[in-house]
N, C-alpha and C positions, 0 to 999 in steps of 0.2 A: 244410113243409120236405122237400125230396127226400131220401130215404134209399136205401141200397143195396137194402133189402128191397122198395122200390117198383118196381124194375127186373126185368122178366120175362126169364128165361133164353132163352126162345124168340125174344124180340126181338133178343138178341145173336146167336143162331144165324142168324136171317134176315139181319142185317147182314153177318155173316161170309160167308154164301152169296152175297149180292149183290156183295161186294167180290171174292170169288174168281172170280165170273162175269165181272166187268169186267176183272180182271187176265188171265184166260184169253183174253178177246177181244183185248186188246192184245198178248198173247204170240203170238197167231196172225197178227195183221195188222201190228203195229208194235212190234218188239222194243225199239227205242230208247225209245219212250214207256213201254213196260212197265218197263224198267230205271229210268227216271226216276221213275215212280210208286212203285216199290218203295223207291228211295232216299229220296224225299221223305216217303213214308208212315212208314217206320221212323224217320226223323229227327223227324217230328212227334210220334210216339208217345213217343220218348225225351224230347223237350223237355217234353211234357205231364206225363210222370211226374216229371221234375225240378221243374217248376212246382208240381205237386201236393204234392211232398215239402216244398218250402220254405214253401208257404202253410200246410200243416198244422203245420210247426214254428213259424212265426210266430204262428199262432192259439193253439197250445198254450203258447208262452212268454208271450204277451200283454204284451210289453215295448215301451214307447215308444222306447227307444234302439235296439232291434232293428229297429223299423219305420223309424227314421231311417237306420240303416245300410243297410237294404234299399233305401231311396230313393236313397241315394248310389250304391250298386252298380248300380241300374237306370239312373241317369243316365250312369254311366261306360260301361255296355254300350250304351245308346242312342247316345251320342256315337261310340263305336267303330263301330257299325253304320252310322251316318250318314256318316262320313268315308271314303267309298269312292273318290271321284274325286281324282286327284292334286292338283288345284289347290285343293281344300277342306281338305286335311289340315293345312295350316299354321294353321287356325283352331280347333284342338282346344280351346284355353282359352276362346275366345269362345263356342263351341258348348256346352261343358260348363257354363259359368257361366249362360248364358241358359236352358238346359234346367233347371238346378237351381232357379233363381229362378221360372221358370214352373211347374215341378212343385210347388214349395213353396206357391204361390198355389192351385194346383189341389187339392193335398192338404188345405189348410185348408178349402176348400169341401166336400170329401168328408167331413172330420171333422164339419162342422156339419150335413151333410145325411143321413148314414147312420150306423147303429151301428158301433162300433169293430170288431166281428167281420167286417164287410164291407169294412173299409178297404183291405186288400191286394188282394182281387179287383177291387174297383171301380177303384182307382188303376191296377191292371194293365191294365184295359180302356181307361181314358182316356189313359194315357201313350202308347198307340199314336197318338192324334191329335197329340200334341206331337212325336213322332218324325217323323211324316210332314210336319207343318208345318215343323219345323226343317230337314229335309232339302230340302224344296221351296224354302224361303226361301234357304238357303245356296247351293244350286246355281243358282237363278234369279238371285239378286242378283249373285253372283260372275261368272256367265256373262254377265249384262247389262253389268257393268262392263268385262269383257274385250272384248266386241264393240263397246262404245261408247266405248272409251278415247280415240279421236280426237275424238269429239264432246265428251267431258268436258273435254279440254284446250282445245278451241275456246271453250267456255263460260267457263272460268276465265280465258282470255286476254282475253275481252271483258267482264270485270268481274263475272261471276257469282260468288256465294258458293259454298263447297264443297257446302253442302246443296242449293243450287239446281242445281248441276251434276250431283249424284247423284240428284235427284228422280225422273227416269224409272226408274232402276234400283231405287230405294226403292219406287216404286209397283208395279213388277213383282214385287218380292220379297214385299210385303205381300199382293198379290193371290194369289200362289202359296201363301201361308200359309193362307188361308181357303178357297181353292177346293175342296180335297178334302172338307172338312166341309160346305160349301154343297151340293156334289153329293150327299152322303149325306142331307142334310136335304131336298133336292129330290126324293128318291126317294119312291115311293108307300108311305109308312109303314104304311098300312092293311093292306097285304099283305106287307110286308117289315118285321117287327117288329124294332126295334133290339136288338142283343145285350145291352145294359145292362138294358133292361126285362125281357128274358127271364131274365137272371141274378138280378135282384131278386125276380121272381116265384118262381123255383125256390128262392130262399133263404128263402121263407116270408113275404115282404112282401104286404100287401094290394094290391089293384089300384090303389086311390087313392094309397097311399103310394109304390108302385113308379113310378106314372106321374108323380107330383109330383117325386120324386127324379130320375127320368130327364130330365125337362124342365130342372130346375135344373142338373144336372151336365152335360148336353149343351151348354148355353149357357155354363156355366163353362169347359168345355174349349175352346169357341170363343174366349172372351175370353182364356184362358191361352195359346192358340196365337198370338193377336195380340200379347200381351205378350212371349212368347218371341221372336217374329219381330222386334219392335222392339228388344228388348235385344240380340239377335244382331247386327243391323245396326249398332247403336251400338258394341258391343264390337269388331266387325270393323274399324270405322273408327278406333277408339282404338288398336287393335293395329297397324293399318297406319301410322298417324301416329307411333306410338312406334318403329316399325322404320325410319321414313324418316330 
């Protein structure tokens, strides 16, 4: 297990020198990028400190109810970050419900695959997949419905069922849900080790256990992303019909 005592101070000094050299380069040739790097870097450090604080608090408390409250808070934050485009903000309930159910399934898989002390960091890694999947599904599905509204009306007028008329948009939404993860899985994993595997190894897991858990949880995240996308589309249509 990685400890603070395992980290060499000279390594930190080297990283600091390299960062300062890169910052100096951009300060000389591109002030705009320099300011952006500074802003993003400080924001990232602040967020990491906040994440480290609440992970430490959750591990110290070791309470199931606190973990559940954390999951709900993460879902709310994920829904808020996903609803950025104006035409998607009306689906906050559908998005939150689908994310919550998808995350519940994923959290159940995590509980069965890794020790409790790794629950928060592992779920924190995997929820990123759900966020990307939900955002891609929502924007692609709603965008497809918007651009094919005339075709949908044509199909309905010619006897098609509502599901048949929406099938092209459903297909695009589901494809968008899994595409980011398929691209990650298609990467050369032999030279680009997955972050989850690295984290489990740094947490003290054996190579075999870390590899097995990474394979299981990667495909669990893929399945949970598909479930989230399907539920999101269903909830969107239920909400749309309820408002009609």
